[in-house]
PQR file of N, CA, C, O and H, with PARSE charges and radii, in Angstrom:
ATOM      1  N   UNK A   1     -62.537 -62.227  -2.381 -0.4000 1.5000
ATOM      2  CA  UNK A   1     -63.865 -61.795  -2.790 -0.0000 2.0000
ATOM      3  C   UNK A   1     -64.260 -62.620  -4.017  0.5500 1.7000
ATOM      4  O   UNK A   1     -63.476 -62.755  -4.956 -0.5500 1.4000
ATOM      5  N   UNK A   2     -65.448 -63.156  -4.006 -0.4000 1.5000
ATOM      6  CA  UNK A   2     -65.846 -63.971  -5.148 -0.0000 2.0000
ATOM      7  C   UNK A   2     -66.281 -63.099  -6.325  0.5500 1.7000
ATOM      8  O   UNK A   2     -66.598 -61.922  -6.158 -0.5500 1.4000
ATOM      9  H   UNK A   2     -66.085 -63.046  -3.243  0.4000 1.0000
ATOM     10  N   UNK A   3     -66.290 -63.687  -7.493 -0.4000 1.5000
ATOM     11  CA  UNK A   3     -66.544 -62.957  -8.729 -0.0000 2.0000
ATOM     12  C   UNK A   3     -67.940 -62.353  -8.763  0.5500 1.7000
ATOM     13  O   UNK A   3     -68.114 -61.229  -9.235 -0.5500 1.4000
ATOM     14  H   UNK A   3     -66.033 -64.643  -7.628  0.4000 1.0000
ATOM     15  N   UNK A   4     -68.929 -63.073  -8.273 -0.4000 1.5000
ATOM     16  CA  UNK A   4     -70.301 -62.572  -8.291 -0.0000 2.0000
ATOM     17  C   UNK A   4     -70.430 -61.333  -7.415  0.5500 1.7000
ATOM     18  O   UNK A   4     -71.079 -60.362  -7.804 -0.5500 1.4000
ATOM     19  H   UNK A   4     -68.788 -63.986  -7.890  0.4000 1.0000
ATOM     20  N   UNK A   5     -69.824 -61.359  -6.252 -0.4000 1.5000
ATOM     21  CA  UNK A   5     -69.868 -60.203  -5.360 -0.0000 2.0000
ATOM     22  C   UNK A   5     -69.142 -59.015  -5.987  0.5500 1.7000
ATOM     23  O   UNK A   5     -69.610 -57.880  -5.896 -0.5500 1.4000
ATOM     24  H   UNK A   5     -69.297 -62.148  -5.936  0.4000 1.0000
ATOM     25  N   UNK A   6     -68.020 -59.272  -6.612 -0.4000 1.5000
ATOM     26  CA  UNK A   6     -67.254 -58.222  -7.270 -0.0000 2.0000
ATOM     27  C   UNK A   6     -68.060 -57.605  -8.415  0.5500 1.7000
ATOM     28  O   UNK A   6     -68.067 -56.386  -8.585 -0.5500 1.4000
ATOM     29  H   UNK A   6     -67.640 -60.194  -6.686  0.4000 1.0000
ATOM     30  N   UNK A   7     -68.733 -58.439  -9.194 -0.4000 1.5000
ATOM     31  CA  UNK A   7     -69.571 -57.947 -10.281 -0.0000 2.0000
ATOM     32  C   UNK A   7     -70.665 -57.042  -9.747  0.5500 1.7000
ATOM     33  O   UNK A   7     -70.932 -55.986 -10.320 -0.5500 1.4000
ATOM     34  H   UNK A   7     -68.727 -59.430  -9.057  0.4000 1.0000
ATOM     35  N   UNK A   8     -71.297 -57.443  -8.661 -0.4000 1.5000
ATOM     36  CA  UNK A   8     -72.358 -56.626  -8.062 -0.0000 2.0000
ATOM     37  C   UNK A   8     -71.821 -55.282  -7.576  0.5500 1.7000
ATOM     38  O   UNK A   8     -72.474 -54.252  -7.742 -0.5500 1.4000
ATOM     39  H   UNK A   8     -71.079 -58.301  -8.196  0.4000 1.0000
ATOM     40  N   UNK A   9     -70.649 -55.293  -6.985 -0.4000 1.5000
ATOM     41  CA  UNK A   9     -70.049 -54.041  -6.495 -0.0000 2.0000
ATOM     42  C   UNK A   9     -69.697 -53.121  -7.659  0.5500 1.7000
ATOM     43  O   UNK A   9     -69.943 -51.917  -7.588 -0.5500 1.4000
ATOM     44  H   UNK A   9     -70.118 -56.130  -6.850  0.4000 1.0000
ATOM     45  N   UNK A  10     -69.127 -53.670  -8.725 -0.4000 1.5000
ATOM     46  CA  UNK A  10     -68.816 -52.859  -9.900 -0.0000 2.0000
ATOM     47  C   UNK A  10     -70.087 -52.316 -10.532  0.5500 1.7000
ATOM     48  O   UNK A  10     -70.110 -51.181 -11.008 -0.5500 1.4000
ATOM     49  H   UNK A  10     -68.927 -54.648  -8.782  0.4000 1.0000
ATOM     50  N   UNK A  11     -71.140 -53.118 -10.538 -0.4000 1.5000
ATOM     51  CA  UNK A  11     -72.421 -52.660 -11.091 -0.0000 2.0000
ATOM     52  C   UNK A  11     -72.978 -51.505 -10.249  0.5500 1.7000
ATOM     53  O   UNK A  11     -73.519 -50.547 -10.803 -0.5500 1.4000
ATOM     54  H   UNK A  11     -71.121 -54.039 -10.151  0.4000 1.0000
ATOM     55  N   UNK A  12     -72.855 -51.582  -8.931 -0.4000 1.5000
ATOM     56  CA  UNK A  12     -73.294 -50.490  -8.061 -0.0000 2.0000
ATOM     57  C   UNK A  12     -72.513 -49.215  -8.364  0.5500 1.7000
ATOM     58  O   UNK A  12     -73.080 -48.124  -8.427 -0.5500 1.4000
ATOM     59  H   UNK A  12     -72.416 -52.360  -8.481  0.4000 1.0000
ATOM     60  N   UNK A  13     -71.212 -49.369  -8.549 -0.4000 1.5000
ATOM     61  CA  UNK A  13     -70.371 -48.215  -8.874 -0.0000 2.0000
ATOM     62  C   UNK A  13     -70.838 -47.595 -10.193  0.5500 1.7000
ATOM     63  O   UNK A  13     -70.949 -46.374 -10.301 -0.5500 1.4000
ATOM     64  H   UNK A  13     -70.752 -50.255  -8.498  0.4000 1.0000
ATOM     65  N   UNK A  14     -71.106 -48.426 -11.181 -0.4000 1.5000
ATOM     66  CA  UNK A  14     -71.586 -47.940 -12.469 -0.0000 2.0000
ATOM     67  C   UNK A  14     -72.893 -47.162 -12.297  0.5500 1.7000
ATOM     68  O   UNK A  14     -73.048 -46.080 -12.863 -0.5500 1.4000
ATOM     69  H   UNK A  14     -71.016 -49.418 -11.093  0.4000 1.0000
ATOM     70  N   UNK A  15     -73.809 -47.694 -11.538 -0.4000 1.5000
ATOM     71  CA  UNK A  15     -75.096 -47.027 -11.334 -0.0000 2.0000
ATOM     72  C   UNK A  15     -74.928 -45.682 -10.618  0.5500 1.7000
ATOM     73  O   UNK A  15     -75.613 -44.714 -10.949 -0.5500 1.4000
ATOM     74  H   UNK A  15     -73.683 -48.573 -11.078  0.4000 1.0000
ATOM     75  N   UNK A  16     -74.032 -45.621  -9.655 -0.4000 1.5000
ATOM     76  CA  UNK A  16     -73.767 -44.366  -8.947 -0.0000 2.0000
ATOM     77  C   UNK A  16     -73.190 -43.330  -9.904  0.5500 1.7000
ATOM     78  O   UNK A  16     -73.606 -42.172  -9.893 -0.5500 1.4000
ATOM     79  H   UNK A  16     -73.475 -46.408  -9.387  0.4000 1.0000
ATOM     80  N   UNK A  17     -72.236 -43.744 -10.728 -0.4000 1.5000
ATOM     81  CA  UNK A  17     -71.611 -42.821 -11.680 -0.0000 2.0000
ATOM     82  C   UNK A  17     -72.622 -42.346 -12.724  0.5500 1.7000
ATOM     83  O   UNK A  17     -72.608 -41.178 -13.113 -0.5500 1.4000
ATOM     84  H   UNK A  17     -71.897 -44.685 -10.736  0.4000 1.0000
ATOM     85  N   UNK A  18     -73.486 -43.234 -13.174 -0.4000 1.5000
ATOM     86  CA  UNK A  18     -74.520 -42.849 -14.141 -0.0000 2.0000
ATOM     87  C   UNK A  18     -75.499 -41.855 -13.517  0.5500 1.7000
ATOM     88  O   UNK A  18     -75.919 -40.900 -14.170 -0.5500 1.4000
ATOM     89  H   UNK A  18     -73.497 -44.183 -12.858  0.4000 1.0000
ATOM     90  N   UNK A  19     -75.858 -42.080 -12.265 -0.4000 1.5000
ATOM     91  CA  UNK A  19     -76.771 -41.163 -11.574 -0.0000 2.0000
ATOM     92  C   UNK A  19     -76.130 -39.785 -11.409  0.5500 1.7000
ATOM     93  O   UNK A  19     -76.795 -38.763 -11.579 -0.5500 1.4000
ATOM     94  H   UNK A  19     -75.517 -42.856 -11.735  0.4000 1.0000
ATOM     95  N   UNK A  20     -74.852 -39.760 -11.082 -0.4000 1.5000
ATOM     96  CA  UNK A  20     -74.145 -38.484 -10.937 -0.0000 2.0000
ATOM     97  C   UNK A  20     -74.110 -37.756 -12.280  0.5500 1.7000
ATOM     98  O   UNK A  20     -74.346 -36.549 -12.334 -0.5500 1.4000
ATOM     99  H   UNK A  20     -74.312 -40.590 -10.944  0.4000 1.0000
ATOM    100  N   UNK A  21     -73.819 -38.469 -13.351 -0.4000 1.5000
ATOM    101  CA  UNK A  21     -73.791 -37.856 -14.674 -0.0000 2.0000
ATOM    102  C   UNK A  21     -75.157 -37.253 -15.005  0.5500 1.7000
ATOM    103  O   UNK A  21     -75.230 -36.114 -15.466 -0.5500 1.4000
ATOM    104  H   UNK A  21     -73.627 -39.450 -13.307  0.4000 1.0000
ATOM    105  N   UNK A  22     -76.216 -37.985 -14.780 -0.4000 1.5000
ATOM    106  CA  UNK A  22     -77.571 -37.490 -15.049 -0.0000 2.0000
ATOM    107  C   UNK A  22     -77.898 -36.263 -14.208  0.5500 1.7000
ATOM    108  O   UNK A  22     -78.494 -35.308 -14.707 -0.5500 1.4000
ATOM    109  H   UNK A  22     -76.156 -38.910 -14.405  0.4000 1.0000
ATOM    110  N   UNK A  23     -77.513 -36.283 -12.944 -0.4000 1.5000
ATOM    111  CA  UNK A  23     -77.750 -35.144 -12.065 -0.0000 2.0000
ATOM    112  C   UNK A  23     -77.113 -33.880 -12.638  0.5500 1.7000
ATOM    113  O   UNK A  23     -77.764 -32.842 -12.752 -0.5500 1.4000
ATOM    114  H   UNK A  23     -77.028 -37.058 -12.539  0.4000 1.0000
ATOM    115  N   UNK A  24     -75.834 -33.981 -12.996 -0.4000 1.5000
ATOM    116  CA  UNK A  24     -75.131 -32.814 -13.520 -0.0000 2.0000
ATOM    117  C   UNK A  24     -75.724 -32.356 -14.843  0.5500 1.7000
ATOM    118  O   UNK A  24     -75.874 -31.155 -15.067 -0.5500 1.4000
ATOM    119  H   UNK A  24     -75.305 -34.825 -12.904  0.4000 1.0000
ATOM    120  N   UNK A  25     -76.062 -33.290 -15.719 -0.4000 1.5000
ATOM    121  CA  UNK A  25     -76.639 -32.918 -17.009 -0.0000 2.0000
ATOM    122  C   UNK A  25     -77.954 -32.171 -16.831  0.5500 1.7000
ATOM    123  O   UNK A  25     -78.188 -31.161 -17.495 -0.5500 1.4000
ATOM    124  H   UNK A  25     -75.940 -34.266 -15.537  0.4000 1.0000
ATOM    125  N   UNK A  26     -78.811 -32.655 -15.947 -0.4000 1.5000
ATOM    126  CA  UNK A  26     -80.093 -31.983 -15.700 -0.0000 2.0000
ATOM    127  C   UNK A  26     -79.889 -30.594 -15.109  0.5500 1.7000
ATOM    128  O   UNK A  26     -80.567 -29.643 -15.497 -0.5500 1.4000
ATOM    129  H   UNK A  26     -78.621 -33.475 -15.407  0.4000 1.0000
ATOM    130  N   UNK A  27     -78.958 -30.478 -14.174 -0.4000 1.5000
ATOM    131  CA  UNK A  27     -78.698 -29.206 -13.521 -0.0000 2.0000
ATOM    132  C   UNK A  27     -78.095 -28.212 -14.508  0.5500 1.7000
ATOM    133  O   UNK A  27     -78.477 -27.042 -14.522 -0.5500 1.4000
ATOM    134  H   UNK A  27     -78.407 -31.251 -13.858  0.4000 1.0000
ATOM    135  N   UNK A  28     -77.165 -28.668 -15.324 -0.4000 1.5000
ATOM    136  CA  UNK A  28     -76.500 -27.808 -16.307 -0.0000 2.0000
ATOM    137  C   UNK A  28     -77.507 -27.228 -17.294  0.5500 1.7000
ATOM    138  O   UNK A  28     -77.414 -26.058 -17.667 -0.5500 1.4000
ATOM    139  H   UNK A  28     -76.855 -29.619 -15.313  0.4000 1.0000
ATOM    140  N   UNK A  29     -78.467 -28.042 -17.717 -0.4000 1.5000
ATOM    141  CA  UNK A  29     -79.485 -27.586 -18.669 -0.0000 2.0000
ATOM    142  C   UNK A  29     -80.265 -26.388 -18.152  0.5500 1.7000
ATOM    143  O   UNK A  29     -80.765 -25.587 -18.942 -0.5500 1.4000
ATOM    144  H   UNK A  29     -78.543 -28.992 -17.414  0.4000 1.0000
ATOM    145  N   UNK A  30     -80.374 -26.256 -16.851 -0.4000 1.5000
ATOM    146  CA  UNK A  30     -81.170 -25.193 -16.254 -0.0000 2.0000
ATOM    147  C   UNK A  30     -80.391 -23.896 -16.045  0.5500 1.7000
ATOM    148  O   UNK A  30     -80.969 -22.875 -15.673 -0.5500 1.4000
ATOM    149  H   UNK A  30     -79.968 -26.906 -16.209  0.4000 1.0000
ATOM    150  N   UNK A  31     -79.092 -23.936 -16.281 -0.4000 1.5000
ATOM    151  CA  UNK A  31     -78.251 -22.776 -16.022 -0.0000 2.0000
ATOM    152  C   UNK A  31     -77.999 -21.965 -17.285  0.5500 1.7000
ATOM    153  O   UNK A  31     -77.911 -22.510 -18.386 -0.5500 1.4000
ATOM    154  H   UNK A  31     -78.622 -24.765 -16.583  0.4000 1.0000
ATOM    155  N   UNK A  32     -77.885 -20.659 -17.105 -0.4000 1.5000
ATOM    156  CA  UNK A  32     -77.409 -19.797 -18.174 -0.0000 2.0000
ATOM    157  C   UNK A  32     -75.890 -19.900 -18.200  0.5500 1.7000
ATOM    158  O   UNK A  32     -75.279 -20.450 -17.285 -0.5500 1.4000
ATOM    159  H   UNK A  32     -77.957 -20.216 -16.211  0.4000 1.0000
ATOM    160  N   UNK A  33     -75.298 -19.371 -19.244 -0.4000 1.5000
ATOM    161  CA  UNK A  33     -73.842 -19.385 -19.337 -0.0000 2.0000
ATOM    162  C   UNK A  33     -73.233 -18.713 -18.110  0.5500 1.7000
ATOM    163  O   UNK A  33     -73.815 -17.787 -17.544 -0.5500 1.4000
ATOM    164  H   UNK A  33     -75.795 -18.924 -19.987  0.4000 1.0000
ATOM    165  N   UNK A  34     -72.086 -19.177 -17.715 -0.4000 1.5000
ATOM    166  CA  UNK A  34     -71.384 -18.573 -16.591 -0.0000 2.0000
ATOM    167  C   UNK A  34     -70.396 -19.545 -15.980  0.5500 1.7000
ATOM    168  O   UNK A  34     -70.257 -20.688 -16.416 -0.5500 1.4000
ATOM    169  H   UNK A  34     -71.613 -19.929 -18.174  0.4000 1.0000
ATOM    170  N   UNK A  35     -69.712 -19.054 -14.952 -0.4000 1.5000
ATOM    171  CA  UNK A  35     -68.664 -19.860 -14.318 -0.0000 2.0000
ATOM    172  C   UNK A  35     -69.209 -21.137 -13.691  0.5500 1.7000
ATOM    173  O   UNK A  35     -68.591 -22.196 -13.800 -0.5500 1.4000
ATOM    174  H   UNK A  35     -69.825 -18.125 -14.598  0.4000 1.0000
ATOM    175  N   UNK A  36     -70.359 -21.044 -13.039 -0.4000 1.5000
ATOM    176  CA  UNK A  36     -70.941 -22.239 -12.417 -0.0000 2.0000
ATOM    177  C   UNK A  36     -71.234 -23.296 -13.476  0.5500 1.7000
ATOM    178  O   UNK A  36     -70.927 -24.472 -13.285 -0.5500 1.4000
ATOM    179  H   UNK A  36     -70.861 -20.184 -12.950  0.4000 1.0000
ATOM    180  N   UNK A  37     -71.828 -22.876 -14.591 -0.4000 1.5000
ATOM    181  CA  UNK A  37     -72.137 -23.834 -15.655 -0.0000 2.0000
ATOM    182  C   UNK A  37     -70.855 -24.451 -16.200  0.5500 1.7000
ATOM    183  O   UNK A  37     -70.814 -25.651 -16.475 -0.5500 1.4000
ATOM    184  H   UNK A  37     -72.078 -21.920 -14.746  0.4000 1.0000
ATOM    185  N   UNK A  38     -69.813 -23.648 -16.360 -0.4000 1.5000
ATOM    186  CA  UNK A  38     -68.537 -24.161 -16.846 -0.0000 2.0000
ATOM    187  C   UNK A  38     -67.954 -25.184 -15.875  0.5500 1.7000
ATOM    188  O   UNK A  38     -67.472 -26.235 -16.297 -0.5500 1.4000
ATOM    189  H   UNK A  38     -69.846 -22.674 -16.137  0.4000 1.0000
ATOM    190  N   UNK A  39     -67.994 -24.887 -14.594 -0.4000 1.5000
ATOM    191  CA  UNK A  39     -67.456 -25.804 -13.593 -0.0000 2.0000
ATOM    192  C   UNK A  39     -68.241 -27.115 -13.566  0.5500 1.7000
ATOM    193  O   UNK A  39     -67.658 -28.198 -13.520 -0.5500 1.4000
ATOM    194  H   UNK A  39     -68.385 -24.033 -14.251  0.4000 1.0000
ATOM    195  N   UNK A  40     -69.557 -27.005 -13.594 -0.4000 1.5000
ATOM    196  CA  UNK A  40     -70.389 -28.214 -13.558 -0.0000 2.0000
ATOM    197  C   UNK A  40     -70.241 -29.026 -14.844  0.5500 1.7000
ATOM    198  O   UNK A  40     -70.315 -30.254 -14.812 -0.5500 1.4000
ATOM    199  H   UNK A  40     -70.031 -26.125 -13.631  0.4000 1.0000
ATOM    200  N   UNK A  41     -70.036 -28.356 -15.958 -0.4000 1.5000
ATOM    201  CA  UNK A  41     -69.794 -29.058 -17.220 -0.0000 2.0000
ATOM    202  C   UNK A  41     -68.493 -29.846 -17.141  0.5500 1.7000
ATOM    203  O   UNK A  41     -68.408 -30.970 -17.636 -0.5500 1.4000
ATOM    204  H   UNK A  41     -69.976 -27.358 -15.984  0.4000 1.0000
ATOM    205  N   UNK A  42     -67.495 -29.258 -16.525 -0.4000 1.5000
ATOM    206  CA  UNK A  42     -66.223 -29.952 -16.335 -0.0000 2.0000
ATOM    207  C   UNK A  42     -66.401 -31.178 -15.433  0.5500 1.7000
ATOM    208  O   UNK A  42     -65.873 -32.251 -15.725 -0.5500 1.4000
ATOM    209  H   UNK A  42     -67.564 -28.345 -16.123  0.4000 1.0000
ATOM    210  N   UNK A  43     -67.134 -31.015 -14.358 -0.4000 1.5000
ATOM    211  CA  UNK A  43     -67.396 -32.130 -13.447 -0.0000 2.0000
ATOM    212  C   UNK A  43     -68.189 -33.216 -14.171  0.5500 1.7000
ATOM    213  O   UNK A  43     -67.925 -34.406 -13.992 -0.5500 1.4000
ATOM    214  H   UNK A  43     -67.563 -30.143 -14.121  0.4000 1.0000
ATOM    215  N   UNK A  44     -69.157 -32.806 -14.985 -0.4000 1.5000
ATOM    216  CA  UNK A  44     -69.960 -33.768 -15.743 -0.0000 2.0000
ATOM    217  C   UNK A  44     -69.074 -34.564 -16.699  0.5500 1.7000
ATOM    218  O   UNK A  44     -69.275 -35.765 -16.880 -0.5500 1.4000
ATOM    219  H   UNK A  44     -69.371 -31.840 -15.130  0.4000 1.0000
ATOM    220  N   UNK A  45     -68.107 -33.905 -17.301 -0.4000 1.5000
ATOM    221  CA  UNK A  45     -67.164 -34.607 -18.180 -0.0000 2.0000
ATOM    222  C   UNK A  45     -66.389 -35.662 -17.399  0.5500 1.7000
ATOM    223  O   UNK A  45     -66.139 -36.759 -17.898 -0.5500 1.4000
ATOM    224  H   UNK A  45     -67.944 -32.930 -17.154  0.4000 1.0000
ATOM    225  N   UNK A  46     -66.013 -35.321 -16.172 -0.4000 1.5000
ATOM    226  CA  UNK A  46     -65.346 -36.301 -15.312 -0.0000 2.0000
ATOM    227  C   UNK A  46     -66.258 -37.493 -15.048  0.5500 1.7000
ATOM    228  O   UNK A  46     -65.815 -38.641 -15.072 -0.5500 1.4000
ATOM    229  H   UNK A  46     -66.216 -34.429 -15.766  0.4000 1.0000
ATOM    230  N   UNK A  47     -67.535 -37.211 -14.795 -0.4000 1.5000
ATOM    231  CA  UNK A  47     -68.484 -38.291 -14.522 -0.0000 2.0000
ATOM    232  C   UNK A  47     -68.644 -39.193 -15.739  0.5500 1.7000
ATOM    233  O   UNK A  47     -68.788 -40.407 -15.598 -0.5500 1.4000
ATOM    234  H   UNK A  47     -67.895 -36.278 -14.776  0.4000 1.0000
ATOM    235  N   UNK A  48     -68.620 -38.608 -16.927 -0.4000 1.5000
ATOM    236  CA  UNK A  48     -68.710 -39.409 -18.154 -0.0000 2.0000
ATOM    237  C   UNK A  48     -67.528 -40.373 -18.223  0.5500 1.7000
ATOM    238  O   UNK A  48     -67.691 -41.537 -18.588 -0.5500 1.4000
ATOM    239  H   UNK A  48     -68.503 -37.622 -17.041  0.4000 1.0000
ATOM    240  N   UNK A  49     -66.350 -39.892 -17.874 -0.4000 1.5000
ATOM    241  CA  UNK A  49     -65.162 -40.756 -17.852 -0.0000 2.0000
ATOM    242  C   UNK A  49     -65.292 -41.831 -16.773  0.5500 1.7000
ATOM    243  O   UNK A  49     -64.884 -42.974 -16.982 -0.5500 1.4000
ATOM    244  H   UNK A  49     -66.217 -38.946 -17.577  0.4000 1.0000
ATOM    245  N   UNK A  50     -65.851 -41.473 -15.634 -0.4000 1.5000
ATOM    246  CA  UNK A  50     -66.052 -42.454 -14.559 -0.0000 2.0000
ATOM    247  C   UNK A  50     -67.003 -43.553 -15.016  0.5500 1.7000
ATOM    248  O   UNK A  50     -66.796 -44.726 -14.702 -0.5500 1.4000
ATOM    249  H   UNK A  50     -66.182 -40.545 -15.463  0.4000 1.0000
ATOM    250  N   UNK A  51     -68.047 -43.178 -15.759 -0.4000 1.5000
ATOM    251  CA  UNK A  51     -68.989 -44.174 -16.287 -0.0000 2.0000
ATOM    252  C   UNK A  51     -68.247 -45.138 -17.212  0.5500 1.7000
ATOM    253  O   UNK A  51     -68.442 -46.351 -17.134 -0.5500 1.4000
ATOM    254  H   UNK A  51     -68.215 -42.226 -16.014  0.4000 1.0000
ATOM    255  N   UNK A  52     -67.403 -44.602 -18.077 -0.4000 1.5000
ATOM    256  CA  UNK A  52     -66.634 -45.454 -18.996 -0.0000 2.0000
ATOM    257  C   UNK A  52     -65.735 -46.421 -18.226  0.5500 1.7000
ATOM    258  O   UNK A  52     -65.644 -47.600 -18.569 -0.5500 1.4000
ATOM    259  H   UNK A  52     -67.244 -43.617 -18.140  0.4000 1.0000
ATOM    260  N   UNK A  53     -65.080 -45.921 -17.195 -0.4000 1.5000
ATOM    261  CA  UNK A  53     -64.212 -46.778 -16.367 -0.0000 2.0000
ATOM    262  C   UNK A  53     -65.028 -47.876 -15.701  0.5500 1.7000
ATOM    263  O   UNK A  53     -64.637 -49.044 -15.705 -0.5500 1.4000
ATOM    264  H   UNK A  53     -65.155 -44.964 -16.916  0.4000 1.0000
ATOM    265  N   UNK A  54     -66.171 -47.490 -15.128 -0.4000 1.5000
ATOM    266  CA  UNK A  54     -67.016 -48.470 -14.450 -0.0000 2.0000
ATOM    267  C   UNK A  54     -67.543 -49.509 -15.435  0.5500 1.7000
ATOM    268  O   UNK A  54     -67.614 -50.694 -15.107 -0.5500 1.4000
ATOM    269  H   UNK A  54     -66.488 -46.542 -15.125  0.4000 1.0000
ATOM    270  N   UNK A  55     -67.913 -49.073 -16.642 -0.4000 1.5000
ATOM    271  CA  UNK A  55     -68.369 -50.020 -17.656 -0.0000 2.0000
ATOM    272  C   UNK A  55     -67.258 -51.002 -18.015  0.5500 1.7000
ATOM    273  O   UNK A  55     -67.511 -52.191 -18.210 -0.5500 1.4000
ATOM    274  H   UNK A  55     -67.856 -48.111 -16.908  0.4000 1.0000
ATOM    275  N   UNK A  56     -66.040 -50.504 -18.100 -0.4000 1.5000
ATOM    276  CA  UNK A  56     -64.893 -51.370 -18.392 -0.0000 2.0000
ATOM    277  C   UNK A  56     -64.707 -52.399 -17.288  0.5500 1.7000
ATOM    278  O   UNK A  56     -64.467 -53.574 -17.564 -0.5500 1.4000
ATOM    279  H   UNK A  56     -65.835 -49.538 -17.942  0.4000 1.0000
ATOM    280  N   UNK A  57     -64.815 -51.961 -16.046 -0.4000 1.5000
ATOM    281  CA  UNK A  57     -64.675 -52.889 -14.920 -0.0000 2.0000
ATOM    282  C   UNK A  57     -65.747 -53.971 -14.950  0.5500 1.7000
ATOM    283  O   UNK A  57     -65.463 -55.151 -14.744 -0.5500 1.4000
ATOM    284  H   UNK A  57     -65.009 -51.006 -15.822  0.4000 1.0000
ATOM    285  N   UNK A  58     -66.976 -53.556 -15.209 -0.4000 1.5000
ATOM    286  CA  UNK A  58     -68.067 -54.531 -15.300 -0.0000 2.0000
ATOM    287  C   UNK A  58     -67.787 -55.502 -16.445  0.5500 1.7000
ATOM    288  O   UNK A  58     -68.018 -56.705 -16.316 -0.5500 1.4000
ATOM    289  H   UNK A  58     -67.207 -52.598 -15.377  0.4000 1.0000
ATOM    290  N   UNK A  59     -67.291 -54.982 -17.558 -0.4000 1.5000
ATOM    291  CA  UNK A  59     -66.966 -55.844 -18.692 -0.0000 2.0000
ATOM    292  C   UNK A  59     -65.877 -56.843 -18.380  0.5500 1.7000
ATOM    293  O   UNK A  59     -65.971 -58.012 -18.754 -0.5500 1.4000
ATOM    294  H   UNK A  59     -67.103 -54.005 -17.663  0.4000 1.0000
ATOM    295  N   UNK A  60     -64.829 -56.381 -17.687 -0.4000 1.5000
ATOM    296  CA  UNK A  60     -63.732 -57.288 -17.321 -0.0000 2.0000
ATOM    297  C   UNK A  60     -64.240 -58.433 -16.453  0.5500 1.7000
ATOM    298  O   UNK A  60     -63.920 -59.597 -16.694 -0.5500 1.4000
ATOM    299  H   UNK A  60     -64.753 -55.431 -17.383  0.4000 1.0000
ATOM    300  N   UNK A  61     -65.023 -58.097 -15.457 -0.4000 1.5000
ATOM    301  CA  UNK A  61     -65.472 -59.145 -14.533 -0.0000 2.0000
ATOM    302  C   UNK A  61     -66.470 -60.078 -15.221  0.5500 1.7000
ATOM    303  O   UNK A  61     -66.518 -61.271 -14.922 -0.5500 1.4000
ATOM    304  H   UNK A  61     -65.284 -57.152 -15.262  0.4000 1.0000
ATOM    305  N   UNK A  62     -67.268 -59.530 -16.143 -0.4000 1.5000
ATOM    306  CA  UNK A  62     -68.227 -60.374 -16.865 -0.0000 2.0000
ATOM    307  C   UNK A  62     -67.518 -61.341 -17.798  0.5500 1.7000
ATOM    308  O   UNK A  62     -67.953 -62.479 -17.975 -0.5500 1.4000
ATOM    309  H   UNK A  62     -67.229 -58.560 -16.386  0.4000 1.0000
ATOM    310  N   UNK A  63     -66.409 -60.877 -18.404 -0.4000 1.5000
ATOM    311  CA  UNK A  63     -65.648 -61.737 -19.319 -0.0000 2.0000
ATOM    312  C   UNK A  63     -64.928 -62.855 -18.567  0.5500 1.7000
ATOM    313  O   UNK A  63     -64.676 -63.922 -19.128 -0.5500 1.4000
ATOM    314  H   UNK A  63     -66.056 -59.952 -18.260  0.4000 1.0000
ATOM    315  N   UNK A  64     -64.601 -62.615 -17.314 -0.4000 1.5000
ATOM    316  CA  UNK A  64     -63.819 -63.602 -16.564 -0.0000 2.0000
ATOM    317  C   UNK A  64     -64.662 -64.737 -16.011  0.5500 1.7000
ATOM    318  O   UNK A  64     -64.133 -65.666 -15.401 -0.5500 1.4000
ATOM    319  H   UNK A  64     -64.805 -61.748 -16.859  0.4000 1.0000
ATOM    320  N   UNK A  65     -65.956 -64.669 -16.218 -0.4000 1.5000
ATOM    321  CA  UNK A  65     -66.832 -65.741 -15.703 -0.0000 2.0000
ATOM    322  C   UNK A  65     -67.388 -66.583 -16.800  0.5500 1.7000
ATOM    323  O   UNK A  65     -68.139 -67.522 -16.538 -0.5500 1.4000
ATOM    324  H   UNK A  65     -66.386 -63.914 -16.713  0.4000 1.0000
TER
END
């Protein structure tokens, strides 16, 4: 796989993870306290970590070119 294609794929992954994070954040804001909000907050935290991982991947591939 060439570097440009890999960069594009990592960028797509980053965009998907960012969209998921935004979705959860918007949904969480609309909820009152409770188990559902706690669960979605936990999932949102996972998405934040996924964004960081994806950003790292994009950074690695960008540095290698």
